[in-house]
N, C-alpha and C positions, 0 to 999 in steps of 0.2 A: 839602390833597391833591386833585388833580383826576382821579385814576383813570388817568393815563397810565402805561404800564409803566415801571418803574424798572430800571436796570442791576443785574445780579446782583452785580457787584463791590461790596464794602463792605456786603453785605447784613447781616452780623453787626452792624455799627455802627448800621445803620438799625433793626434789631430792638431793640437796646439803648436807642435813643432812644424808640422806641414803647413799650417794656416795661421801665421802669427796674428792676423787680423781678428781672430776669435777673441782676443783680449778686449779689443775695442767693442766688439759685438756684445760680449757679456756685460760690459759696463753700460751699453746703450739700451739693452733689452729690458722692457718693463713687464713683460710676460714670459712665461717659460718658453725657451727657444732651444732648438736642437739642430745638430748636424745630421743630415739624413742622406740616403741614397748612395750614389756612386762614390762620394768622398769617403764614407765609412767603409764601403765594400773594398775600395781600392787601398785604403789604409790597412785593412786586414790582410790584403794580398801582398802588401809591401811594394805597391806600384808607384808610390810617391804622390806628388800633388796632382790633382785634377780639378774638375769643376766643383765649386762649393755651393751646395744647396742647403738652405736653412728652412726649418719648419717652426712656426710660432703659433701659440694659441691665442695671440693677440692680433693686432692689425698689421698686415705686411707692409702697407704703404707708410704707416706710422713709424715702423722700425727703420724702413729705408730712409725716411726723412731724418730720423735721429742719427743715422750713420753718415749722412752726406747732405750738404746743402744743394746738391745737384743729383737727386735720385733719378733713376731711369724710368722706364715705362711701368705703369701700374695697370693691372687688368682686374677691374672690380668683380667681373663675373666669376673668375676663378680665385680671387683673393690673393693675387700674386703681384710681386714688384721686383724690380732689379735695381742694383746699386753698384757703383764702382768704388772699391776701397783698396788702397795700396796698389793700385794699378791692376787689380783683378776684378772681374765681374762676379757678383754674388746674386744668386736667385733666391728670393724669399717667398714662401708660400704660407698662407694661413692654414692651420689644420682643418681638414674638410672630409666630408663623406661624399661618395658618388653613387648615383643610381642610374641605370641605363634603361630608358623607356623601350628600347628595342635593340636587337643585336646590331652592332656596328654604329649605333647612333652616338653623338656626343653626349657625355654624361650630364645629369642634373646634379648640381653641386650645392651642398649645404654645409655651414660651419660645423666643425666637430669640437666636442668639449675637451678632448685630450689627445695626446700623441698616439696612444694605442688605436683609437678609432681611425686616425689618418693612416697609420701603417697598414691597417686591414684592407685598404682600398688599392694597395700597390700591386705591381705586376708580379714580381718574384720575391721569394723570401730573402734573397741576397740583397735586395734593394729596400727591404722593410726593416731596417735596423736604424736606430736613432741613438745619438749620444748627446746628453745635455751640454749646452755650451757652458764651459766652466766646470763640468762634471767629469767623471771617470768611467763609469760603468755603462755598458751598452744596454739599451732597452730593446729586447729581442723576443717579442711574443710568438714569433712564427718559426724559430729555429734557424734564422738566417745565418748566424755565425757558424753553425755546424755545416750548413750547406756551402758556405764559402770555403771552409776547410776541405770539404769533399769535392769542390768544384762542380756543383750541381745546380741547375736551374729548376726551381720547383714553384708552381703557382700556388696561390693562397686559398683558392676555392675552385670547385669544379666548373663554374660558369665563367671563369676568367677570360678564356679565349672567345667564348660566345659573346660576352658583353663587349669586349674590345679586341677585335681580331688583329689590330696593329701590334698587340703583344706577341703574336706569333712571329712577326717580322723583327721585333725587338729581341726575341729569343735568338734568332739567327745572328743578330748584331752582337749580342753579348757572348754567345757561344763562339763565334769567330774571333772576336777581339780578345777574350779572356781564356779561351781553350776549355770552356765548360761543357759538360754533357747535360743531358736531360734526365731528370728523375723519371722512372718508368711510367707512372700515371700521368705525369705532365706530358710526356711524349705521346701517349695515347690520345689525350685531349687535344694536343697541338695538331696531330695529323688529321683530326676531324674538323679543324678550323675552316670556315668558309670566308675567304678574303673578299668574295663577291658582295658580302653584306656591307662593305665599306664603300663610301663614295670614291670616285676616281681620284679626287683631289687628296683625300686622306691616305689612300693606298699608295698613290704616287709619291706623296711627301715622305712617307715612312720608308718606302723602297729607296728613295733618293738619299735619305739619311744613312741607310745601310751601305749603299754603293759609294758614298763619299768617303768612307773609312778606308784605311790602308788594307784592312782585311775584308773589304766589301765583296770581292769575288768569291771568297770562301763562304761568306754568309749567304750569297745567292745560290751557291752550290748546295748548301744545307737546306735552304728552302725547297730546292728541287728534289733533294733526297727525301724530304718530308712530304712530298706530294702537293705542295702549296703553290708552286709556280712551275711553268714549263719552259725550259731553256731552249733556245734555238740550237740547231745542230752544231756541236762544238762550242757552245756558248760559254761553258765554264772556262775552257782554255783560252778562248778569245777575250773574255773579260780580264783574265790574268794578264794577257799580253798587252791589252789596252792600258791597264793600270800601270804596268811597268813602263810603257812608252811615255805616258804622261808625267813620269818622274825623271825623264832623261831629255837632254837636248837632242834635236831641236824641237821636240814635241812638248816640252814642259809648258803647261798652261795654254797649250794651243786650243784645246777644246774643254768645255765644262766637264770636270772629272766624273761627277755622278751620272750625268746624262750619257756620257760616252760608255761608261762601264755597263749601265743598264741596257743600252742599245746593243752592245756587244753580247751581253748575256741573254737578253730576252727578245731582242728584235724590236719592232718589225724590221726585217731586212730591207735595206734600200738598194742603192746602186753600188754599194761598196764592193760587192763580190765581182761585179763587172769591171769596176775600176782596178781591183787587185789583179785581174787577169790581163790587163793591158801591159804591153812591153814597149814603150815609146822608143823609137830609134834615135830621135833627136830631142834636145831640150825644148824646142818649140812645140813638138808633139805632146810632150809631157805637160807643158804649161797649158796648152789648150784643153787637155783632159782634166786637169786639176783646178784650173782657175774658176772661181765662182762656186765651188762646191762647199757644202756645209762642213765646218771643221770636224764635227763628229764623224761624218762620212769619210773624211780623209784619214783620221786616226784609226778607224776600224779597218779601212782598206790597207793601211800600212801594217796593221797587226796581222792581216791576212796574207802579207808577203810582198806588198808593193814597195820594195826598198827604194825605188827611184823617187818616191815621194819625199825622202830625206833631202835630195837635191832640190826638189821644188821648194821646200821650206827654206833651206839654207841659201839658195842662190837664185833660182829661176824667177820666183815671184817678186824679187826685189830689183830685178834688172830695170833700169830707168832709161827711157829714150831721151835723146838730145833734141828731139822735135816734138811738137804738140799740134793740136788742131789749129791753133792760130797760125803757126808757121805754114801749115798746108793750105789754109784759106788764103794767106798772103801769096802763096805760090800758085793760086788759081784753082784749087780743088774746091768744088762746091759742097755745101751741106748735103747730107744724105748718105746713102749706102757707100758711095765712093770714098768718103772721108773715113768711115769706120774700116773699110777694106784696106785703105792705105796705112792706117795706124797699126792694124794687125800684121800686115806684111812687114812693116819696119820693125815691130817687136820680134817677130819670128826670126828675121835676119840678124837682129842684135843678139838674141838668145843663142843662135847657132854660130855666132862668131863671124858672120858674113857681112856685117855692117857695124863697124866699131866706132864710127865718128858721125858727126852731124851730116856731113855731105853725103856719105854713103847711105845713111838712113833716109835722107830726103830723096835721094835718087830711087831707092827701092820703093818708097811710099808713092812717089809720083808715077812710077811705072805701074804699080798696082792700081792706082786711082784711074788710070787710063784704060784698064782692062774692062771689057764688056762682060 
């Protein structure tokens, strides 16, 4: 698939080819059930298989139980359930309406009688398209198919971002991932969004979802361009560099991806700039500078130019001594500062190639222990 928009006609057949488990779902469903959201949008875009979200007018947990003897978690408040089928996770939700008691608050949820009522609560028209399981034609009351073709994000109503400001962060996520632009009125509404009405936890969770994606740095740059977040100086470029580092050795999986990208883009700045400015002359100096630092601080410092940290990760931190505290105590070094000083001296000598065997390391350690 090349990402070119596909015609809506025959969309049901396209979905059944992408998601063969829809045959079993159609057989198990006792109430009208639909494929919704990203699966439909991505099928229209020719992006291939993604996450499968189902909408049912019946009971989500009941459908999950009919599909598997080991259904996943059910959330009664939101009428949702998960199930694994054919090795794939499927999210099922009961059709519902949502009302927001105040801006940024979690919604009050009530069952909806039909699919159209549920689609009306969604974030963007491109995610408000449904296809009946076993059917062919898209249910598209908000013109989402046309907006997919035009690669536009359009909200369903003027209070969309005020009710749920996380939608503004999701807009950045979709725009970055899919290469979509903003419909003009949607852009006007988005730029007026107040992310401060969200709790810290909800805002942080949504930003982390954005930062975790391969296009997360682009999404954060968009949020800054829209005036919704403030990047640290050079934050956009730094986030890109951090994301690239975490995809390469020796930094792959060294730090939590989303957290590192967010710190690089938004701050707060820690000691990484100071660390990046260091130029250790010997491995032992580099080890002392880097040892015990937070992994996020290390990867951001490396992105700022501390190339010597590659050696720290590849070699220096894994250097093992042939002596330990027990050996030093046996040799007469008492517990206390002298013991720690002795081990540090032996490690430094080993790192710098000055004590390559047990005898040499012990001699260095005992000499250091005797120093006042």
